[in-house]
N, C-alpha and C positions, 0 to 999 in steps of 0.2 A: 584849681579849688574848693569849687563851690560846692554850696551843699553840706553835707552831715560826715564829719572826718569824726572817728574816736580814736580818743589817748589809747591805743591798744594796753588791758591789761595783760604783765608779762606772769606767765605759773611758774613756780617755784614749787621742786619737793619737800619732801619734810626736810631736807639734811640742809635745804637753803641755794639746791642746784638746781640751774635752770635745767627746765621739762618740754623737752621739744617738742615730741607730739601731743603737749597738752595747749600749746603755743598753735601749735595748727588747727588746733579742734577749735581755740577760742577766735582765730583769723576767718576760719571758717564759718565760724558762729555769726561775727557779726557783717559778712560779705553776706550772706545767708541772710540776716537781717534788714539790709536793702539801703549800710549806709556808703558812702560817695567816695569815701578816701578814707584810708586807715594811719594813725599816725604813730609807730614802735617807740619806744623809747624819750616818752615822755614824762610826764609829773605821776599822771598813775600810772604809767609802766614799772613803777618803784626805777627810772633813769639813774636815780643820784647812788643807788646802792648797788651799783654795777661801775665795771670796770670796761675800758675802752675799747678791748676784745671781745668780750661780751654784749656788750649792745651793739655791737657790727654781725655776731652772731646773729642776733635776736631780730636785726635788718634782714638780715641773710634769707633765715628761714620763713621772713614775713612776705617775704619778694617769691620766693619759693612758691608759697601755698596759695597766692591772691593774684589778678589782674588788676587790682583797682590801685588807682596813685598811689604815694606812699610819699609821705613826710616825715623823714625821721629825727627824732631828738640828736642833736648835735653837740649842744651847747655846755659849755665846764665853764667853770670860775675862771680858766685860764684861756689865753689867745692861742697859743700852742697847742692844747690840747682839742680844744673846739676844732682848729683847722686840723688836725689829724683826725677826728671823730668824724669830719665830715667827709675829709677824701675817703673813708674806709665805710659810710655809706653810698655814696657815691658806686663803691666799687661793689656795694654788697645788694644793688638793684634799687636805690631809692631816688624821687623824681625831685624832693626838694628837702630842706633840712629847717627844722624848727631852730632856730637859737634863741634861750635864755641870757636872759638880761646876766653882765658877771654882778656879783654880789659878792659879801662879807666886807670890804674894805671901804663904801659908801660913796661910790664913783658919781661924779657931778655929771651935766646935761652934757659938757664939750666931751668928757671922755668918753661915755656912754654912747656916743656918734662917731666918733672916731672909732671904735672901736668895732662896731660894727659894718664900715667903710670897710674899714682893712679884712673884715672876715667876708663882705662880701666880693672883695676884690681879688679875694683867692678863692675861694670856693669855685669847685666845678658845678655846683648845680644852683637851683634858686634857692636865694635864703628867705626866711619865714621870721620875721621880729617875735618875742615872746616875752609879755609882761605879765609876771604871775606874781603882786604882791604879796600877798598870801604868805607866799615861801620864801622869797629872795626879800622882803623889804623894798623894793628898787618897783617904781611906776614909773614907765619912760614916758617923757612927757607930752603930748600931743603936738606941740613946735617942732619937736622931734622928729617924730613920727615924721610929720609931711615933709621935714626936708629929707629923710632917708627913704621916702618913698618916690624919691627922683631918681635915685641911684637904678643904672640897669639889671642888676641881679639881685635887688631886691624885691620880691614879688606880694608880700603883703604882711599881714601880722595876727598873730592871735593875742587877743587882750582878755585875759583872766580877771580883770582888774572886778568886775559884774557894776561899775559903773556906767550907767546908760548916758550920762550927758558927758563923761569923757570919751565915750565909744562915737558920739555924736558928731563932739570936737574932730576925732580923728577922721571920720568917715566923708565929715565939710575940708580939711586941711588937706587930703587924698586924693578929691572926689577927680582932677584934672589927670591922673595916675591910671594905671594899669597897677592896679593895688588890688589883691585879694582882704576884705577885713574882716576877720572871724573873732565870734565870741566865742568864750572858754566858759563861760557859766551854762547852766540847763537850766536854772532859772529861769534867766532873763533870754533865752534863745529868741522865741517870737519879737520879743522887743528890739530885738537886736537888729531881725531881720525886716522888721515894719522901718527901724529909721538906718536904713540904708546896708546892714552889712551881706554881706556875700555866701555864708553861711556859718558853722560853728565846727568848735572842735571840744568835743560831749565824754565826760566819764559816764553820763547816764549811758551813752550809745552803748558804753560795752551789757549793762543790763536790760535795755530796751530800746535794741535797737530801730526794731521796725513803730517802736513809741517816736523815739527822738527823728527820727528820718520824715515821717507823717506831716513832723508841724514845717518841715523846711517844704515839702509837699503842699502844703495847704497855703502858706505862702507865696507857693508859683503861681498856685491855682489866683489867687490874688482873694481868699479865703482866712484873712490877716482874724478876724473876729474867733473862727473855728481853729485856729491855729494858737491864740492867746486863751484860747479854752483847755485845750490837750493842755498848753505849756501848763498851766495853773492847776491841772489836776495828778503832776508827775513834781510836782515842785517841793515836796515829801519823800519822797521818793528819792527822789533827784540830792536832796538835804542830806540822807541819811547816807547815800555812798558817797559824799564826798566831802562837804565839812565837819561833817557831824561823827560818821565812823570811817572813811579815809578809804587804803586800798583795803584794808580788811573786811570794811562793810560793804563794798562791790562786789569783792571774790564771794562773800559768805550770798549776795542775792541772785548771782551769775550761779552758785551751786543750785541755789531752789528754783531755779530757773531751766535747771537741767545741762548746764554746762560748767564740767569743770575747771573753775582756775587755778586752781593748785593752792599753795600756800603763799603765804607773805613774808618775805624775808625780812630778816629781826635786823635791827632792835624791833619792827611790826609784828603786833602779836596777834592770833584768831580776836574774834569777838566772842562778849560770852553768851551765854544762854540767852539772858535777859535779851540783849541785842539784836541776835539773830531771831526771839520770836517777833521783836518790834520787824523787822525785815519782813520778814514770812506776810505779817498783817500788810505790807504795807504793797508787798507783793499782789497780795489776793484782792485788793482794792482796785488793783491799775487795773486802766480800761480796758477789756478786750484788742 
């Protein structure tokens, strides 16, 4: 899983039900935009607001619509549910599983490492670690990541901490393994690539898949300064559709770009007119 991945937005209708036709349209949109792989049922997908069977159906629809590699979000707070979700993702056509850190009870490093080892031992598909402390309050320690990287069925990690120093430590500690280190923050994509990252899973890629993908292509071509410049031009848009206005902001931005991503699922609410106007302005400023 190298290159630009997208944590695929999940469209819901006005009643909060999965909108499969719009999901197909969104999948085609990012595929046509040049992303390298797709990640249904991640944080930007509102996965925590979906049930086990519903998540499995999302993966099934996405797999039916694209030939791109699929890393399905399968993490739940408990081991049993995570293993069941991973099994269903495999059956639905996923190539790998993205497993968020267990949260809520404040597990220590030893417990987190043991959890991931058990998931990887049982998983029928390769496992990617997922550290997103802004939502979970849990950040995987780089030393734990380094030890887990040696497991035969742990293929990589998405680090959404936004901490480049942490990312660089993770790279150093996994350098001897076949381990895909992916950044989860679009604001530091170019910097993470220059620090040895293999790619990213970026909420921004739902809104501007062609621009996010171009950052990676510039890096591959050895044009890191151009990659950083493009990344800087996208920072404000990335902020608006991730940390500032979240999934509702991303869906509003996608609508402005001509792709109907449906409604956010409650308790999310749609953005205000003022926020929508701000998003429109940021999209208008985006480099063609």
